[in-house]
Backbone as a ProteinNet text record, in pm:
[ID]
protein_1_A
[PRIMARY]
XXXXXXXXXXXXXXXXXXXXXXXXXXXXXXXXXXXXXXXXXXXXXXXXXXXXXXXXXXXXXXXXXXXXXXXXXXXXXXXXXXXXXXXXXXXXXXXXXXXXXXXXXXXXXXXXXXXXXXXXXXXXXXXXXXXXXXXXXXXXXXXXXXXXXXXXXXXXXXXXXXXXXXXXXXXXXXXXXX
[TERTIARY]
2163.5	2047	2049.4	2153.3	2192.8	2180	2189.2	2167	2029.8	1960.7	1806.9	1740.1	1795.9	1729	1722.8	1916.7	1908.2	1818.1	1870.6	1752.9	1596.4	1538.2	1391.6	1394	1524.4	1510.3	1529.9	1591.9	1644.8	1472.8	1414.9	1273	1192.9	1181.7	1081.9	1104.7	1263.8	1319.9	1269.8	1270	1227.9	1103.8	1013.5	869.9	842.6	915	872.4	914.7	1049	1085.4	1005.4	982.7	899.4	756	676	552.6	599.3	718.2	760.5	785.7	851.7	842.3	709.6	602.1	495.1	386.9	437.5	387.3	418.3	553.5	608.4	576.2	572.9	527.3	328.9	305.6	126.2	124.4	241.8	256.2	295.3	381.6	441.1	330	252.9	132.8	31.1	6.8	-44.8	-28.3	81.4	179.4	148.5	142.9	192.5	39.1	-69.2	-247	-237.5	-207.7	-260.1	-181.9	-58.6	33.3	-36.8	-89.7	-172.4	-259.5	-349.3	-438.7	-429.2	-331.8	-288.7	-143.9	-44.3	38.4	2.9	-74.4	-84.7	-236.4	-231.9	-337.7	-330.7	-427.2	-419.4	-508.8	-440.1	-469.9	-547.6	-673.2	-760.4	-790.1	-813.5	-827.7	-694.4	-619	-477.9	-414.8	-461.5	-476.3	-548.6	-681.1	-775.5	-735.9	-691.2	-620.6	-538	-410.2	-258.7	-328.4	-461.1	-532.8	-529.8	-640	-703.4	-554	-448.1	-348.9	-298	-270.2	-205.1	-282.9	-399.1	-537.9	-476.1	-480.5	-482.1	-605.3	-614.5	-743.3	-816.6	-941.9	-1027.3	-1054.4	-957.8	-980.5	-1017.8	-1110.2	-1192.1	-1169	-1192.5	-1224.3	-1363.5	-1401.6	-1529.1	-1571.3	-1454	-1485.7	-1339.8	-1340.4	-1242.4	-1277.8	-1178.2	-1210	-1082.4	-1049.5	-945.9	-932.1	-857.4	-845.8	-705.9	-717.2	-598.2	-581.4	-438.1	-386.4	-245.5	-182	-86.9	41.5	143.7	242	338.5	368.2	436.2	327.8	179.5	113.8	159.6	136	161.8	42	-75.2	-185.9	-173.3	-329.1	-346.8	-241.9	-164.7	-78.7	65.3	96.8	206.4	344.5	419.7	520.5	573.5	660.2	675.6	873.5	909.7	1049	1044.3	1187.2	1195.3	1220	1217.3	1247.3	1184.1	1087.5	1018.7	896.4	822.6	743.1	754.1	730.6	770.5	670.8	579	461.5	494.2	600.3	648.5	769.3	723	830.9	741.5	822.4	750.7	852.8	836.8	902.5	1047.6	1081.3	1216.3	1244	1222.5	1251.4	1191.5	1285.1	1195.7	1175.2	1048.8	974.3	981.7	998.3	971.5	841.4	753.8	631.4	597.9	690.8	661.6	622.5	668	632.8	510.3	421.7	299.2	204.9	54.3	-23.8	-132.5	-169.1	-326.2	-319.9	-403	-439.2	-515	-552.3	-641.6	-659.1	-782.8	-836.7	-927.8	-901.1	-967	-1014.5	-1087.5	-1118.9	-1101.3	-1025.7	-980.2	-1064.3	-1144.7	-1187.2	-1109.2	-1058.8	-1004.7	-1037	-1048.2	-1100.1	-989	-834.9	-742.4	-674.7	-736.9	-697.3	-549.7	-461.3	-373.2	-267.4	-269.7	-215.8	-228	-388.9	-425.9	-366.6	-376.1	-349.2	-213.6	-96.4	49.1	50.6	0.7	28	-4.3	-106.3	-157.7	-43.1	-26.7	95.2	222.6	279	406	358.4	258.9	267	242.4	138.5	161.9	273.5	349.5	491.6	586.1	575.4	685.7	625.8	506	444.5	489	540.4	585.9	482.1	349.5	259.9	208.8	255.8	149.9	308.3	269.8	329.3	291	371.5	346.2	220.4	136.5	-20.4	-1.6	-81.8	-72.1	-199.9	-164.3	-332.6	-408.8	-507	-565	-652.9	-715.8	-761.6	-790.7	-773	-765.8	-912.5	-1014.7	-1095.5	-1110.2	-1100.3	-1098.2	-1256.8	-1325.1	-1478.3	-1415.1	-1472.4	-1466	-1603.9	-1549.7	-1712.9	-1779.2	-1706.7	-1766.7	-1769.1	-1725.7	-1711.1	-1603.6	-1545.4	-1423.7	-1307.2	-1282.4	-1167.6	-1110.8	-1006.7	-944.4	-841.5	-843.5	-765.9	-698.7	-524.7	-506.5	-621.7	-717	-809.7	-950.5	-922	-1045.7	-1045	-1189.4	-1190.5	-1161.2	-1081.7	-1068.2	-1081.2	-1097.1	-1118	-1043.6	-994.2	-873.9	-896.1	-856.9	-869.2	-728.5	-698.9	-559.5	-582.6	-452.3	-460.7	-329.6	-301.4	-193.4	-134.5	-76.1	-63.1	-38.2	-67	-41.7	45.8	160.2	335.2	307.4	377.6	373.2	346	378.4	345.6	227.4	100.5	-17.2	-80.2	32.4	-4.7	-21.3	-144.5	-149	-31.2	14.7	99.9	80.6	-42.7	-69.3	53.3	93.1	174.4	322.4	365.5	505.8	477.8	396.2	335.8	354.7	303.1	310.5	414.8	503.4	647.8	731.9	741.3	810.7	804	659.6	599.3	621.8	626.8	654.8	792.6
350.3	431.9	414.6	480.3	515.3	372.8	289.5	138.5	135.2	183.8	122.6	256.7	349.5	435.2	410.5	380.9	328.2	203.5	98.1	-45	35.2	112.7	152.4	206	277.3	362	233.9	171.5	36.8	-38	-48.7	-162.6	-37.9	91	166.8	142.3	178.7	200.3	52.4	-45.8	-185	-196.5	-146.5	-163.2	-85.9	63	142.8	53.4	-16.4	-54.3	-217.1	-267.4	-403.6	-365.2	-202.9	-173.7	-125.1	-83	-22.6	-143.1	-253.9	-391.2	-468	-442	-503.2	-412	-273.3	-182.3	-219.7	-254.2	-284.4	-401.2	-531.9	-637.6	-618.5	-530.6	-522.9	-475.8	-351.1	-269.1	-412.5	-457.5	-537.2	-665	-701	-746.3	-716.5	-599.8	-506.6	-500.4	-472.8	-474.9	-585.8	-675.4	-797.2	-826.5	-791.5	-836.5	-721.3	-632.4	-490.6	-538.3	-564.4	-625.1	-612.8	-763	-857.1	-752.6	-686.1	-621.7	-489	-422.6	-285.7	-316.9	-422.4	-414.1	-438.1	-492.7	-466.3	-419.2	-297.2	-214.9	-150.3	-186.5	-75.5	51.4	162.9	305.8	331.4	284.6	300.6	443.1	519.4	664.7	716.4	686.6	741	656.1	551.7	466.2	516	525.1	572.2	734.6	855.2	973.5	972.5	862.1	846.3	814.1	727	692.9	780	853.2	979.5	1081.4	1091.5	1191.4	1158	993	969	950.5	1024	1031.6	1164.8	1188.4	1326.7	1372.7	1520.4	1578.1	1522.9	1540.2	1466.8	1277.7	1215.9	1098.4	1056	947.7	919.5	768.1	716.5	567.1	508.7	440.5	356.7	252.5	183.9	69.4	43.6	23.7	-33.8	-197.8	-280.6	-351.2	-376.8	-469	-473.2	-598.2	-667.9	-757.1	-758.4	-766.2	-728.4	-837.3	-867.9	-1003.8	-983.8	-1048.2	-1031.7	-990.5	-930.7	-926.8	-1058.5	-1085.4	-1198.7	-1323.8	-1293.8	-1404.7	-1426.1	-1512	-1533.8	-1574.8	-1514.1	-1540.8	-1446.3	-1421	-1288.4	-1251.3	-1362.5	-1328.4	-1290.5	-1280	-1222.2	-1361.7	-1367.4	-1459.5	-1501.5	-1618.4	-1630.7	-1599.3	-1569.6	-1572.6	-1429.3	-1322.4	-1191.6	-1234.9	-1121.6	-1133.6	-1203.9	-1288.7	-1379.8	-1309.3	-1220.4	-1154.5	-1012.1	-972.7	-857.9	-755.4	-745.3	-669.7	-650.9	-700.7	-647.2	-538	-430.7	-361	-191.1	-113.6	0.9	114.4	192.5	324.6	287.2	191.2	131.2	26.9	-3.3	-81.3	-201.1	-334.9	-470.1	-499.2	-545.3	-579.1	-749.2	-752	-911.5	-927	-1063.4	-1022.2	-997	-992.7	-889.9	-779.5	-734.9	-578.3	-536.5	-635.1	-631.4	-656.6	-550	-587.2	-579.6	-571.5	-531.2	-569.1	-602.8	-628.2	-511.2	-442.6	-361.3	-394.1	-369.7	-422.5	-268.7	-186.1	-119	-62.2	36	80.7	239.3	258.2	411.3	453.3	601.5	625.1	753.6	764.7	893.8	952.8	1099.6	1191	1202.8	1151.7	1212.8	1073.8	953.3	837.7	744.6	727.2	707.9	769	885.8	1060.7	980.1	993.3	956.7	815.4	715.5	569.7	598	644.5	665.3	729.4	848.9	917.3	871.6	798.3	714.9	622.8	525.1	419.6	475	581.8	611	691.6	778.9	782.2	695.2	604.9	439.6	426.2	411.9	296.8	374.7	547.5	587	623	572.6	596.2	495.2	513.2	376.1	331.7	396.4	289.8	215.7	222	115.1	30	-86.2	-156.5	-136.1	-119.3	-109.9	-163.9	-113.6	-198.4	-248.5	-401.4	-461.1	-458.5	-380.1	-311.4	-500.4	-554.8	-637.6	-606.2	-440.1	-436.3	-284.1	-255	-105.7	-113.3	-28.7	-9.5	141.4	173.9	306.8	328.4	470.8	475.5	571.7	552.8	633.1	713.4	838.8	916.1	889.9	846	810.1	679.2	574.9	411	382.6	450.2	363.2	437.8	577.8	629.6	711.8	657.7	690.3	793.6	851.1	982.1	973.8	1050.6	1080.6	1102.7	1176.8	1222	1136.9	1061.8	947.5	897.3	911.2	874.6	685.6	693.6	540.5	506.9	355.9	296.3	178.5	160.6	80.6	-4.2	-101.2	-209.3	-241.7	-252	-268	-355.2	-383.8	-471.3	-419.3	-372	-313.5	-345.3	-354.3	-413.9	-277.7	-283.9	-197.1	-222.8	-157.4	-180	-131.5	-143.1	-127.7	-10.9	89.7	244.5	300	168.3	185.2	186.2	84.7	52.5	185.8	157	269.1	326.3	454.5	461.4	456.1	402.1	359.1	272.3	187.3	77	145.5	231.2	298.2	394.5	448.3	542.8	489.4	356.9	255.7	197.7	169.7	120.6	242.1	361.1	488.2	491.9	479.8	489	423.7	300.1	183.5	178.5
6230.9	6193.4	6048.4	5995.1	5840	5766.3	5831.2	5735.2	5738.5	5862.5	5869.5	5717.6	5731.5	5666.1	5509.1	5467.9	5346.7	5313.3	5369.6	5363	5337.6	5401.3	5376.1	5241.3	5214.6	5073.2	4962.9	4958.8	4868.4	4881.1	4981.1	4970.2	4901.2	4865.9	4840.7	4697.6	4660.5	4510.3	4462	4496.5	4471.2	4430	4526	4476.2	4312.6	4331.5	4223.2	4108	4137.4	4030.9	3964.4	4054.5	4003.8	3976.2	3960	3931	3804.3	3761.4	3653.7	3549.6	3627	3523.3	3516.1	3620.6	3573.5	3450.9	3476.2	3374.7	3223.7	3237.3	3091.8	3052.4	3125.1	3105.3	3068	3113.3	3033.7	2939.5	2880	2788.9	2641.9	2678.7	2597.9	2541.6	2621.3	2603.6	2555.6	2556.8	2476.2	2325.1	2308.1	2180.8	2097.3	2171.5	2114.6	2051.5	2152.8	2097.9	1976	1996.3	1885.6	1719.2	1733.1	1621	1502.5	1527.2	1422.2	1350.8	1396.6	1378.3	1285.4	1319.4	1268	1160.5	1135.3	1086.4	957.5	861.6	751.6	696.8	811.9	731.7	673.7	520.4	399.5	457.2	397.3	440.9	314.2	254.4	141.3	74.7	215.3	130.2	60.9	98.7	53.3	-55.4	-63.6	-228.7	-318.2	-290	-353.4	-437.2	-328.5	-371.2	-431.8	-414.8	-479.9	-646.4	-639	-810.3	-882	-809.4	-834.9	-924.3	-843.2	-892.9	-989.5	-1012.8	-1155.1	-1262.4	-1252.5	-1359.6	-1441	-1571.2	-1606.3	-1628.8	-1632.9	-1648.7	-1757.3	-1724.3	-1857.7	-1813.8	-1766.6	-1712.3	-1597.7	-1585.6	-1500.2	-1448.7	-1331.5	-1322.9	-1313	-1393	-1396.8	-1311.3	-1283	-1181.3	-1148.7	-999.4	-921.7	-813.9	-826.6	-759.8	-672.8	-526.2	-484.1	-433.2	-412.9	-308.6	-216	-112.2	-15.1	60.9	68.9	142.1	205.2	287	369.3	276.2	285.9	241.2	217.1	76.3	66.4	39.3	14.5	-27.8	-164.4	-207.3	-344.2	-443.3	-395.4	-469.7	-552.9	-647.5	-749.9	-830.3	-888.5	-1020.5	-925.6	-794.1	-747.9	-726.6	-803.6	-825.9	-708	-668.9	-532.4	-542.3	-660.3	-652.6	-726.5	-670.2	-714.7	-845.5	-905.9	-1061.8	-1169.6	-1138.9	-1204.3	-1252.8	-1207.7	-1224	-1254	-1440.9	-1431.7	-1405.1	-1366.5	-1279.2	-1173.2	-1083.7	-980.7	-961.6	-1058.7	-1066.1	-1019.2	-963.1	-920	-896.1	-962.8	-987.3	-1023.3	-1089.1	-1168.3	-1063.2	-951.3	-882.5	-893.1	-878.8	-865.7	-715.5	-729.9	-606.5	-548.9	-430.4	-416	-352.5	-332.2	-301.1	-130	-57.7	84.7	57.5	-111.7	-73.3	-146.3	-187.7	-188.7	-95.3	-117	-3.3	-52.4	-183.8	-219	-403.7	-441.8	-588.4	-645.9	-719.6	-812.6	-920.4	-971.2	-1103.7	-1114.4	-1234.2	-1224.1	-1402.5	-1434.7	-1579.4	-1573.1	-1702.9	-1688.3	-1813.6	-1823.9	-1944.4	-1925.6	-2092.9	-2111.8	-2254	-2255.9	-2385.5	-2485.7	-2435.1	-2534.4	-2574.5	-2619.4	-2687.1	-2582.2	-2724.2	-2665.9	-2536.9	-2599.2	-2522.8	-2352.6	-2319	-2211.6	-2121	-2203.1	-2146.4	-2144.6	-2241.1	-2245.3	-2099.3	-2066.1	-1956.5	-1822.9	-1812	-1700.9	-1685.6	-1785.1	-1762.4	-1675.4	-1756.8	-1719.6	-1568.6	-1510.4	-1373.1	-1315.5	-1319.1	-1249	-1221.5	-1341.3	-1338.5	-1261.4	-1239.9	-1162.8	-1017.8	-1006.9	-879.1	-752	-662.9	-573	-485.3	-479	-402.1	-518	-650.8	-740.7	-809.6	-879.5	-960.6	-1111.6	-1185.2	-1320.7	-1366.9	-1445.8	-1444	-1544.2	-1507	-1663.7	-1739.9	-1842.2	-1904.3	-1949.2	-1958.6	-2000.1	-2113.6	-2157.3	-2257	-2256.8	-2418.8	-2457.1	-2528.3	-2560.1	-2626.8	-2665.8	-2829.7	-2833.3	-2890.8	-2884.2	-2907.7	-3044.4	-3166.2	-3286.4	-3295	-3315.1	-3351	-3456.5	-3577.5	-3700.1	-3685.6	-3631.2	-3659.8	-3707.5	-3749.5	-3852.3	-3781.4	-3802.7	-3809.4	-3697.8	-3608.3	-3520.9	-3493.2	-3419	-3380.8	-3268.1	-3238.8	-3118.2	-2987.5	-3035.7	-2900.4	-2946.9	-3001.7	-2959.3	-2861	-2780.8	-2643.1	-2627.5	-2534.3	-2459.6	-2375.4	-2359.7	-2207.6	-2229.2	-2105.2	-2105.6	-1964	-1927.5	-1796.6	-1789.2	-1634.1	-1581.9	-1469.9	-1458.7	-1305.4	-1257.3	-1126.9	-1053.6	-922.9	-850.5	-727.8	-636	-517.8	-432.8	-316.7	-316.8	-226.7	-106.6	-33	148.3	127.5	15.8	81.3	101.7	47.8	97.6	234.1	315	437.3	506.9	620.8	729.3	767.8	781.7	887.4	1042	1091.6	1203.5	1285.4	1236.5	1260	1258.8	1157.7	1172.4	1345	1322.8	1442.3	1592.9	1593.8	1673.2	1739.5	1620	1656.9	1712.6	1674.9	1696.1	1880.6	1907.4	2012.5	2143.8	2108.8	2213.6	2238.9
[MASK]
++++++++++++++++++++++++++++++++++++++++++++++++++++++++++++++++++++++++++++++++++++++++++++++++++++++++++++++++++++++++++++++++++++++++++++++++++++++++++++++++++++++++++++++++++

């Protein structure tokens, strides 16, 4: 009689364990399907907010364009080998192509000439969300046509890369919860 009871209990436990195993398989299939969709998702609101925080008072962005690509892509000027591209520095660290998730091209205007440019470049260079900006042009606007001063309005165009710090945290949260 006791053997029959134990046998029935073991059968009930086996059924329960089979159900758990089945649910685990279903969950792993879900994870496999969802992973490619959110793993490399860029959190653009956070990136834009961070760009704004790197501006000095009186500076503003006039245009911005972006291209995002999978980490490790060698397009858009990202060198394939670490250390061969000086633009892959972020907050004093040399990055590798897998640390890059997007490229930004932007125009910034400031009222304090090269002081604005220098402050912006220093902030961007120390911000772990971006690489050191590569300035493509600087234009000063003289009030009298010829004389420039430290407070002459300035516009500069630059390219920078967004690092993996710009990725959505949904992937990290998903990793923790699985």
